[in-house]
C-alpha positions in Angstrom: 118.3 95.5 126.9 114.7 94.4 126.5 112.1 95.2 129.1 111.0 92.3 131.3 107.3 92.0 132.1 104.6 94.3 130.8 105.9 97.1 128.5 104.8 100.6 129.5 105.2 104.1 128.0 108.8 104.6 126.9 109.7 101.0 126.9 113.3 100.0 127.7 115.5 100.7 124.7 118.3 98.8 123.2 121.6 100.7 123.8 123.4 102.2 120.8 126.2 99.8 119.9 129.7 100.8 120.8 132.6 100.3 118.4 134.6 97.3 119.7 138.2 97.8 120.5 140.6 96.5 117.8 142.2 93.2 118.7 145.9 93.1 119.3 147.8 92.3 116.1 151.0 90.3 115.7 154.0 92.0 114.2 153.6 92.2 110.4 149.9 91.2 110.6 147.7 93.4 108.4 144.8 95.3 110.0 141.6 93.4 109.5 139.1 95.4 107.3 135.6 95.8 108.7 132.9 96.4 106.2 130.9 99.5 107.3 127.8 98.0 105.8 127.8 95.2 108.3 127.9 97.4 111.4 124.7 97.2 113.3 122.4 100.2 113.7 121.1 101.3 117.0 117.5 100.0 117.6 115.0 101.4 120.1 111.6 100.1 121.1 108.5 102.1 121.9 104.9 101.2 122.9 102.5 103.7 121.4 100.9 105.9 124.0 99.0 109.2 123.6 99.9 110.4 127.0 103.1 112.3 126.3 105.8 113.1 128.7 105.8 116.8 129.4 108.6 118.8 127.7 110.3 121.8 129.3 108.2 124.8 128.1 111.2 127.1 127.8 112.9 125.1 125.1 110.0 123.9 122.9 107.1 125.4 121.1 104.0 124.4 123.1 101.9 123.5 120.0 104.4 121.6 117.9 107.3 120.7 120.2 109.7 122.3 117.8 112.9 123.5 119.6 113.0 127.3 120.1 115.4 129.9 121.2 114.6 131.6 124.5 115.3 134.5 126.8 115.2 135.2 130.6 112.6 137.7 131.9 113.9 138.0 135.5 117.0 138.0 137.7 115.7 134.8 139.3 115.6 133.0 136.0 119.1 134.1 135.1 120.6 133.0 138.4 118.8 129.7 138.4 120.0 128.7 134.9 122.4 125.8 134.5 123.4 124.2 131.2 121.0 121.4 130.3 120.8 118.9 127.5 117.8 120.8 126.1 120.0 123.9 125.8 122.2 122.2 123.2 119.8 123.0 120.4 120.6 126.6 120.8 124.4 126.3 120.8 126.1 127.9 117.7 128.0 125.6 115.4 131.4 127.1 115.8 133.2 130.3 116.9 133.4 133.2 114.6 135.6 132.7 111.4 138.8 134.6 111.1 138.5 137.9 109.2 140.8 140.9 108.3 141.2 143.4 109.7 140.4 141.9 113.1 138.0 143.6 115.5 140.9 144.6 117.6 142.2 147.0 115.0 141.5 150.7 115.4 139.7 151.0 112.1 136.2 152.5 112.7 133.7 149.7 113.0 130.0 149.2 112.1 127.6 147.6 114.6 124.1 146.5 113.5 121.5 146.3 116.3 118.6 144.1 115.2 115.4 145.3 116.9 112.2 144.0 115.3 108.8 143.9 116.9 109.9 142.5 120.2 112.2 139.8 118.8 111.9 136.0 118.8 109.6 135.9 115.8 110.1 133.4 113.0 113.8 133.4 113.8 113.2 131.6 117.2 112.5 128.3 115.5 115.9 126.7 115.7 115.3 124.1 112.9 113.6 126.6 110.6 110.0 127.3 109.7 107.7 127.5 106.7 107.1 131.2 106.8 106.6 133.2 103.7 108.6 136.5 103.1 110.7 136.6 106.3 113.2 139.3 107.2 116.7 138.3 106.0 120.0 140.2 106.4 122.8 139.4 104.1 125.2 142.4 103.9 127.5 140.8 106.4 130.8 141.9 104.8 129.9 145.5 105.6 129.5 145.1 109.4 131.7 144.1 112.4 129.3 143.4 115.2 125.7 142.1 115.3 123.5 142.8 118.4 120.3 140.9 118.9 118.0 143.3 120.9 114.8 142.8 122.7 113.1 144.2 125.8 113.5 140.9 127.8 115.9 141.1 130.7 118.4 138.7 129.2 118.3 138.4 125.4 120.1 135.3 124.1 120.6 135.6 120.4 118.7 133.0 118.4 121.2 130.5 117.2 120.4 131.0 113.5 121.7 134.6 113.7 124.8 133.5 115.5 125.6 130.8 113.0 125.1 133.1 110.0 127.1 135.9 111.6 130.0 133.7 112.7 130.2 132.2 109.2 131.0 135.7 108.0 133.4 136.4 110.9 131.0 138.9 112.6 130.9 139.2 116.4 127.5 138.5 118.0 126.2 140.1 121.2 123.1 139.5 123.4 121.4 142.2 125.4 121.2 142.6 129.2 118.5 145.3 129.8 116.6 146.8 132.7 113.8 149.3 132.3 111.2 151.3 134.3 110.2 150.6 137.9 110.7 146.8 137.6 114.2 147.4 136.1 115.1 149.7 139.0 114.1 147.0 141.5 116.1 144.4 139.6 119.2 146.6 139.6 119.0 147.3 143.3 118.8 143.6 144.0 122.2 142.9 142.4 124.0 146.2 142.4 123.2 147.7 145.7 124.7 144.9 147.8 128.3 143.6 148.1 130.4 142.4 145.2 129.1 138.8 145.5 125.7 139.9 144.1 126.9 141.6 140.9 129.7 139.0 140.4 127.0 136.2 140.5 125.1 138.0 137.7 128.3 138.6 135.7 129.4 135.0 136.0 126.0 133.8 134.7 126.2 136.2 131.7 129.7 134.9 130.9 128.6 131.3 131.3 125.7 131.8 128.9 127.8 133.5 126.2 130.4 130.7 126.6 127.9 127.9 126.5 125.9 129.2 123.5 129.0 130.4 121.7 128.2 134.0 121.1 130.6 136.8 121.9 129.3 139.1 124.7 126.8 141.6 125.8 125.3 145.0 125.2 124.4 146.3 128.7 121.5 148.7 128.7 120.4 150.1 132.1 117.4 152.4 131.3 116.2 153.2 134.8 117.5 155.4 137.6 119.9 153.9 140.1 120.6 154.6 143.8 124.0 156.1 144.7 125.2 152.7 146.0 124.0 150.8 142.8 125.4 153.3 140.4 128.7 153.2 142.3 128.9 149.5 141.7 128.2 149.6 138.0 131.8 150.3 136.9 132.9 147.4 139.2 130.3 145.2 137.6 131.3 146.1 134.0 135.0 145.7 134.8 134.5 142.3 136.3 132.1 141.2 133.5 134.6 142.3 130.9 137.5 140.6 132.5 135.7 137.3 133.0 134.4 137.4 129.4 137.8 138.1 127.9 139.2 135.2 129.8 136.6 132.6 128.8 135.3 133.9 125.4 138.1 134.7 122.9 137.3 138.1 121.3 134.5 138.7 123.7 133.0 142.2 124.1 131.0 144.2 126.6 129.4 147.4 125.4 127.5 150.1 127.5 124.5 152.0 126.2 124.3 155.8 126.8 121.5 156.1 129.4 122.4 156.4 133.1 124.9 159.0 134.1 127.4 158.7 137.0 124.9 160.4 139.5 122.4 157.5 138.9 120.0 159.6 136.9 118.4 158.3 133.7 119.6 161.0 131.4 120.6 160.3 127.8 123.6 162.3 126.8 123.8 161.6 123.0 127.6 161.6 123.4 130.5 160.4 125.5 131.3 163.0 128.2 132.4 163.4 131.8 129.0 162.3 133.0 129.3 158.8 131.6 132.9 158.2 130.8 133.3 156.1 134.0 131.3 153.4 132.3 133.2 153.6 129.0 136.5 153.2 130.9 135.2 150.0 132.6 134.3 148.0 129.4 135.0 147.6 125.7 132.8 150.2 124.1 130.1 152.9 124.4 126.9 153.0 122.3 125.5 156.5 122.2 121.9 157.6 122.1 120.6 158.8 118.7 119.8 162.6 119.0 123.3 163.9 118.4 124.5 166.7 116.2 128.0 167.3 114.7 129.0 169.4 117.8 128.4 166.3 119.9 130.9 164.4 117.7 133.4 167.2 118.0 133.2 167.2 121.8 133.6 163.5 122.0 137.1 163.5 120.6 138.6 164.5 123.9 136.8 161.9 126.2 137.4 159.2 123.7 141.1 159.7 123.6 142.9 156.9 121.7 139.7 154.7 121.8 137.7 156.6 119.2 136.9 153.3 117.4 135.3 152.0 120.7 132.7 154.8 120.6 129.7 153.5 118.5 127.6 156.5 117.5 123.9 155.5 117.5 121.8 155.9 114.3 118.1 155.2 114.5 117.2 154.0 111.0 113.5 154.7 111.7 114.5 158.4 112.1 112.5 158.8 115.3 112.9 162.1 117.2 115.6 164.6 116.3 118.2 162.8 114.2 120.6 163.8 111.5 119.5 161.2 109.0 117.6 157.9 109.0 115.7 155.7 106.6 117.1 156.3 103.1 119.0 159.3 104.4 121.0 157.2 106.9 124.1 157.9 104.8 124.0 161.5 106.1 124.6 160.3 109.6 127.3 157.9 108.5 129.1 160.6 106.6 129.5 162.7 109.8 130.4 159.8 112.0 133.2 158.7 109.7 134.4 162.3 109.3 135.2 162.3 113.0 136.7 158.8 113.1 134.1 157.1 115.2 132.4 153.7 114.8 128.7 153.6 114.0 125.8 151.6 115.5 122.9 151.2 113.1 119.7 150.6 115.2 116.7 148.8 113.6 117.8 148.6 110.0 114.8 146.2 109.6 112.9 149.5 108.8 113.1 148.5 105.1 111.1 145.3 106.0 108.7 146.7 108.6 107.7 149.9 106.9 108.0 149.3 103.1 106.4 146.8 100.8 107.4 143.2 101.5 107.3 142.4 97.8 110.1 145.0 97.2 112.2 144.0 100.2 115.3 142.8 98.4 115.4 145.9 96.2 114.9 148.2 99.2 117.4 146.4 101.3 120.0 146.6 98.5 119.2 150.3 97.9 119.6 151.1 101.7 123.1 149.4 101.9 124.3 150.7 98.6 123.7 154.3 99.9 126.0 153.5 102.8 128.6 151.6 100.8 131.3 154.3 100.7 131.3 154.5 104.6 131.5 150.7 105.2 134.9 149.2 104.7 134.9 145.7 103.3 136.1 142.8 105.4 138.2 139.9 104.2 137.6 136.2 105.1 140.9 134.5 105.9 140.4 130.8 106.2 139.8 127.8 103.9 137.8 125.9 102.8 135.8 128.8 101.3 132.5 127.3 99.9 129.2 129.1 99.3 126.1 128.4 97.3 124.8 132.0 97.9 121.9 130.5 99.8 120.1 133.1 101.9 118.8 130.6 104.4 115.3 130.8 102.9 113.5 130.0 99.7 110.4 129.0 97.9 111.7 125.5 97.4 114.8 123.3 98.3 117.3 122.3 95.7 120.3 120.0 96.1 122.9 120.2 93.4 120.4 121.2 90.7 117.8 118.6 91.7 114.6 119.9 93.3 114.0 118.2 96.7 110.9 120.0 98.0 108.5 122.8 97.0 107.2 125.3 99.5 108.5 128.3 101.5 111.2 127.8 104.1 113.3 129.9 106.4 116.3 128.7 108.3 118.9 131.4 109.2 121.5 128.8 110.1 121.5 127.6 106.5 122.6 130.9 105.1 125.8 130.6 103.2 128.6 133.2 102.9 127.2 136.2 101.0 129.0 138.3 98.5 129.4 142.0 98.1 126.3 143.5 96.5 126.8 146.5 94.2 126.3 148.0 90.8 129.4 148.2 88.6 129.9 150.6 85.8 133.1 150.2 83.7 135.0 153.4 83.2 134.2 155.1 79.9 131.6 152.5 79.0 128.7 154.8 78.4 125.6 152.7 79.0 127.5 149.7 80.3 126.6 148.3 83.7 126.6 145.1 85.8 124.4 144.6 88.9 124.3 141.8 91.5 121.3 140.8 93.5 119.7 137.9 95.4 117.4 135.5 93.4 114.9 133.1 94.9 113.6 132.0 91.4 116.4 129.5 90.8 119.1 127.8 92.8 121.9 125.2 92.4 122.0 124.3 96.0 119.7 125.6 98.8 117.1 128.1 98.1 118.7 130.9 96.1 121.4 131.9 93.8 123.3 135.1 92.9 121.8 136.9 89.9 124.2 139.1 87.8 122.6 141.2 85.1 124.6 143.4 82.8 125.1 145.3 79.5 128.4 145.4 77.8 128.9 148.1 75.1 130.8 147.2 71.9 134.6 147.5 72.0 134.7 147.3 75.8 136.9 144.8 77.5 135.8 142.3 80.2 133.5 143.6 82.9 134.8 142.3 86.2 132.6 142.0 89.3 134.3 141.7 92.7 132.4 139.1 94.7 134.5 138.4 97.8 137.5 139.8 99.6 139.8 137.2 101.0 143.0 137.3 102.9 144.2 133.7 102.9 147.8 132.4 103.1 147.2 129.7 100.5 148.5 126.1 100.7 150.7 124.9 97.8 147.8 123.5 95.8 144.2 124.7 95.8 141.2 123.6 93.8 138.5 126.0 92.7 135.0 125.3 91.4 132.5 127.7 89.8 128.9 126.7 89.0 126.9 129.1 86.8 124.4 129.3 84.0 123.6 132.0 81.4 119.9 132.7 80.8 118.8 132.5 77.2 121.0 132.7 74.2 124.2 134.7 74.9 127.7 134.8 73.5 129.1 136.4 76.6 132.0 134.5 78.1 132.2 133.9 81.9 135.5 133.4 83.7 136.6 133.2 87.3 139.4 135.4 88.4 141.4 136.0 91.6 144.0 138.3 92.9 147.2 137.4 94.8 149.2 139.3 97.3 152.8 138.8 98.2 153.3 137.0 101.5 157.0 136.8 100.9 157.9 135.7 97.4 154.8 134.9 95.6 155.1 132.2 92.8 152.1 131.4 90.7 151.3 128.3 88.7 148.2 127.2 86.8 147.2 130.8 86.2 147.2 133.3 83.4 148.4 136.7 84.6 146.2 139.2 82.9 148.9 141.8 82.5 152.5 142.1 83.6 151.8 144.7 86.3 148.7 143.1 87.7 148.2 140.7 90.6 144.9 139.6 88.9 144.9 136.2 87.4 142.6 133.9 85.5 142.9 130.2 86.4 143.1 127.6 83.7 140.0 125.3 83.7 140.4 121.6 84.2 138.7 119.4 81.6 138.5 116.5 84.1 139.2 116.4 87.8 142.1 114.4 89.2 140.9 110.8 89.8 141.5 111.0 93.5 139.2 114.0 93.7 136.3 112.7 91.6 134.0 112.5 94.7 134.5 116.3 95.1 133.9 117.5 91.5 133.1 114.8 89.1 131.6 116.8 86.3 134.1 119.5 85.4 133.2 121.4 82.2 129.9 119.5 81.7 126.4 120.7 81.3 124.5 119.8 84.5 120.9 119.4 85.4 118.8 122.6 84.9 121.3 124.2 82.5 124.1 124.7 85.1 127.7 124.4 84.1 130.6 123.5 86.5 134.1 124.7 85.9 137.0 123.4 88.0 140.5 124.8 88.4 143.8 123.6 89.9 146.1 126.4 91.1 149.7 126.1 92.5 150.8 129.0 94.6 153.8 129.5 96.9 154.3 132.3 99.3 151.1 134.0 98.2 148.1 135.5 99.8 144.8 134.8 98.1 142.9 138.1 97.7 139.7 139.0 95.8 137.5 136.5 94.1 136.0 138.0 90.9 133.9 136.9 88.0 134.4 138.5 84.6 132.0 138.8 81.6 133.4 139.5 78.1 132.1 139.7 74.6 133.7 137.6 71.9 136.6 139.3 70.2 135.6 141.7 67.4 132.0 142.1 68.6 130.5 145.3 67.4 127.1 145.2 69.1 126.0 145.9 72.6 125.5 142.6 74.6 123.2 142.2 77.5 123.3 139.1 79.7 121.7 137.4 82.7 123.9 135.0 84.6 123.2 133.0 87.8 126.0 131.9 90.1 125.2 128.7 91.9 128.3 128.0 93.8 132.0 128.9 94.3 134.5 126.8 96.2 138.1 127.3 97.1 139.6 124.3 98.8 143.0 123.1 100.1 143.8 120.0 98.0 145.2 118.1 100.9 142.0 118.6 103.0 140.0 116.8 100.3 142.0 113.7 100.9 141.6 113.5 104.7 139.2 110.9 106.0 136.1 112.1 107.8 134.9 110.6 111.1 131.8 108.5 111.1 128.5 109.6 112.7 128.3 107.4 115.8 125.9 106.5 118.6 122.7 107.8 117.2 120.0 107.7 119.9 116.2 108.2 119.9 114.6 109.9 123.0 111.7 112.3 124.0 109.2 110.2 122.0 105.7 111.6 121.6 102.8 110.1 119.7 99.7 111.7 118.3 96.8 110.2 116.4 96.3 111.1 112.8 94.1 114.2 112.1 90.6 113.6 110.8 91.7 114.4 107.3 94.5 111.8 107.4 92.7 109.1 109.3 91.6 106.1 107.3 89.8 103.5 109.3 90.5 99.9 108.7 89.1 97.5 111.3 89.0 100.4 113.8 92.8 101.1 113.6 94.0 104.4 112.2 96.2 104.1 109.2 98.5 106.9 110.3 100.3 108.1 113.5 102.3 111.2 114.0 105.7 110.7 115.7 107.8 113.3 117.4 111.2 112.4 118.9 114.7 113.7 119.5 117.7 112.3 117.7 121.2 112.7 119.1 124.5 111.5 117.8 128.3 111.8 118.3 130.4 113.7 115.8 133.2 116.2 115.7 131.6 119.4 114.4 134.6 121.2 113.1 134.8 119.5 109.7 131.1 119.9 108.7 128.7 122.5 107.4 125.7 120.8 108.8 123.8 117.5 109.0 121.0 116.4 106.7 118.4 114.3 108.6 116.5 111.6 106.6 114.0 108.9 107.4 112.9 105.6 105.9 109.6 104.1 106.9 108.7 100.4 106.9 107.1 97.7 108.8 107.9 94.1 109.6 108.2 91.4 112.2 110.5 93.3 114.4 113.9 92.2 113.1 116.2 95.2 112.8 117.7 95.8 109.4 121.4 95.3 109.3 123.6 97.1 106.8 122.8 99.9 104.4 119.2 101.0 103.6 117.5 99.3 100.7 116.5 100.8 97.4 113.8 103.0 99.0 114.9 106.7 98.8 115.3 108.4 102.2 113.0 111.4 102.8 114.7 114.6 103.9 113.3 115.8 107.2 115.5 118.9 107.7 118.9 120.3 108.6 120.8 120.2 111.9 123.7 122.4 113.0 124.4 120.6 116.2 124.5 116.9 117.2 120.8 116.6 117.7 117.6 117.1 115.8 113.9 117.2 116.9 111.7 115.2 114.5 108.2 116.8 114.7 104.9 115.2 113.8 106.3 112.8 111.3 103.5 110.7 109.6 104.2 107.0 110.1 102.3 103.9 109.5 100.2 102.7 112.4 101.4 99.5 114.2 99.3 96.5 113.4 98.0 94.2 116.2 100.7 92.0 117.5 103.3 93.4 115.1 106.2 95.9 115.2 106.3 98.8 112.8 109.5 100.4 112.0 111.0 103.8 111.1 114.7 104.4 110.4 116.5 107.7 110.8 119.7 108.6 108.9 122.2 111.3 109.8 124.2 112.5 106.8 127.2 114.8 107.5 127.8 117.6 105.0 131.6 118.4 104.9 132.7 122.0 104.6 134.4 121.1 101.3 131.0 120.3 99.8 131.5 116.7 98.6 128.9 113.9 99.1 129.4 111.4 101.9 128.4 107.8 100.8 125.2 106.7 102.4 126.9 103.7 104.0 128.9 106.2 106.2 125.9 108.0 107.6 124.7 107.4 111.1 121.5 105.5 111.6 119.0 104.3 114.2 115.7 102.5 114.0 112.6 102.8 116.1 110.4 99.8 116.5 107.0 100.6 117.8 103.9 98.6 118.7 100.5 98.9 120.2 100.1 98.1 123.9 99.0 94.5 124.6 95.4 94.3 125.8 
């Protein structure tokens, strides 16, 4: 509705249109077709004012109004929290993906505890930032649990970490910590009373994990406790664990080795009779770091049949008296695995904090390569499987080979599934080798690609690199796509391979079996995609922009499990010279054919709220008749959409001006400008330069919300959600 009388700040807005109910049809009558192009966009009106409405400080950066992840510093803040619309920015996209073996198996696990300079650094910006050389973790296939650690009372993991971890099937925990004198007072306040006090705290912790979609808590009490308080700790842990298991599937509560059953703060560096009461009340025990092999030997008894639930702490910084840290961390892992325990790697960001930033990727890969033999690989077990190898950062943004923007960016939620990183040396190949690494210098989609370098000696067969471990009961027909390019002149042949497992009676079609005894196959490339799937892959076998090549495959499998995804490199037959090659992988997709034919829902009910205006800066301002030529607009977009089918949303804008008539139908020929990515149904537009409203006229900016399906195909622009903001100067 339009505002009656004088228009003030935050003028009345036109409601987002609702989709009318379909009229009743007579028997045999065909459903009337509505042209999407004719649907009206939502239109909102604003009068420019430089007196902004205050935003809740907890949720927004005070300087830019960018949404940020947050924590609680006190018991009062924790108990007072209730879910709010502003909290939705920090909600993870979806629960953790399925992986094999599951966390519930008794195989020793690997926990990574991320502790870096107090936490909530560049990773706190939910919609990303323009930081150069950020810390980035990408060896997800090697770990089971990710803990975000800080010294705030309640550490809620920044949503970018949760999204990246869940995409790889990794469980994410926050931290509940109390320390020093203040921590002791806090503990007495909720543990020294009756059960209602500690249950209230537990209920809030469960609600927070459930609402923000992470998986549980590391509980770290590092202060002494009174006899009454320490007596209630097992009851608190048991209640917290039970409630979490009920409301968060796969939820975990871990206890850190600090307080003993007497209430003293006395690190044990092992599980023993002094702290086992806490272990028995929750899902796992995280030991302190100053252990020796005799500690591991003694722990076998108290651990009993739960040896995998004991996470032996390893301080990667190698502080104090430890077996091995830094590049000797593998010495600690060797002993931990020898005795059948899980491992907790604390602060592996050492490679970033203490070594040269310019060598970060090399040092990170070296660190994890030294641990490789002690870190069992995990398998992803769901389709679609799509990755562009993007690290969630880059020096520019690329979309399907076309450069969109230049400049550094960091957005952990945008990290795609990462491969196994390793060096491969064929048996008996002498000087032959193949090495995989991250590469920011070029990308097919996102900010990075996978760089594979190698040397193939003469008379050596194909060199095969295992990229991903899968464990997927495949549908009858799947489509695969590989995007790659070879650098410089090279006769090396590139091929995609896969392995199959028997899920009953495995029958294979559309594949070459590489030998009679092998489960490894090479799919036959399609020259052109099926017509009905042209929107998914329309350029099979063609040279694409930037030198990239896309190969597509159709595979028929029955009763099979899809196993490893591999890429092979081979010299032409009869070659007698050593061949070196440099190959970039830009994207791999494995998609259920049926899923590509299912219609997607439309983005609906796009709204504009939390509007804030700022005048142009002195550098931008161009006076014309005393009116600035530019304004800066910040606002929040919200829309309705089912999140399960999508990877993310791309948010665009179109600027324009006119007499106030809202545009109906699709955008005109002007190309939308990309503002950023959203991983929930809302996005904060921050300081967008727009044209100043002229006297007596409305100016206009249109926002477009593009869904990006998990299968990776493009959604036509006519199916995007859209809303327009009309704005004017106040009447004098």
